[in-house]
N, C-alpha and C positions, 0 to 999 in steps of 0.2 A: 249330945249337944255339940261336942267337938267335931263329930263327923259332919253334921249339917253346916257348921261354920266353914269347914274345909270345902264343902261343895259350893257354898256361896262365894268363896274366894275365887273359884274357877271362873266366875263371871267377869273377873278382871284380867283373865289370861287369854292371849290371842293364840299362842302356840306353846305346846309343852315339849320339852326335850327329854326324851327317854334316856335312861342310864344305860351304860354298856360296860362290861359284857353281860350284865344281869339286868334284863328289862323289868319294867314296873309291874306288869301283870295286872293286878286288881286296880292299882292307881291309874294305869293306862286306860283300862276300861271305864273307870269313873270319869276321867277327863273326856274321853270320846262321848260318853253318855251325856255329858254336860255341854257338848258342842265344841269342845276344844280339840283341834287336831294335834296329833303327837307325831314327832319325828323319831323314828326308831332305827336302830342298826341291827341287821340280821347277822348273827354269829354262826359258828360252826358246831354248836352243841344244842341239845334240846332246850335247855334253859335260856339260850340266847336266840331261839327261833320261834317261840310261841307267840310273840307279838306279831310276827309275820303272819301267822295263822289267823289271829284276830283281824288284822287289817285286810287279809284276803277275803275273809268271810263278810266283812262289812263293805268291801269294795273301795278301799282307799290305799292300794298297794303303792301308789305314787309317794307315800310318806315313809316307805321302807328304804333305807340306805344300805348299800352293799360295801361301803368303805367310809373312812373318816372324811375325805373331801366330799364325797357324795352326801354325807350327813349334813355338812355345812351348807352345801349348795341347795339342798332341799329346804332347809330351815330359812335361808336367806330368800329364796324365791317365794316361799309361802308367806313370809313376813311382808313381802312387797306386793302381794296380790290381795288387796283388801276385799275385792269382790269374792274371791274364793273363800276367804276367811268368814265373810258374812254368810255365804251360802252354807258353809259347813256348820256355822254356829246354829243356824236354823234347821238343818237337816240331819246332822249326825245321829241324833237320838233316834229319829224315825228309821234311819238307815240301820242302826244297830238292832232296833226292835224287829225289823223285817228280815234280818240276817239269820243264818243258821246258828250264829253265836248265841242268840237268845231264844231259840226255838227248842224248848225243853222236851216237847212231845216228840219231835223228830229225833233229837239226840237219844232219848230213851228207846225209841223204836229201833234206831240203828244199833244201839248197844245190845239190845235184846237179840237182834238178828246175829250179831257177832257172837254172843254167848251161844246161841243155838248152833251156829256153824262150828264153833270150837268143840262143843259137846258132841256133835255128829262126827267131826273129824277124829275126836278122841275115841269115840265108840267104835269106829271103823278100825282104828289101830289096835284095839283090844281083841278083835276077833281072830 
């Protein structure tokens, strides 16, 4: 019940501000899925970069900041662009659904190919 209440609360949110240096991950994806754009800042470690990957796959890299002032500028510009916010509210879910981020079949196929390549590379090294 608590989860669904949280999802309903996102209906009142125009823009979410991601935390830094540790981005939201699941909460970021939930906000995007509910049509709420998120401003995130890319860091220099894996844990501070995975939201960049999410945004790249969904097609919204313009919400990735590369510094503190950039973060503020993106958030302010987005808050002032009501048309963009409306478009994202209505399209973000579909954008996510069509993205590699939510394509489990493609993910598993790519993972299986990686495993096979690693297995073959390892077998060659043992000969």
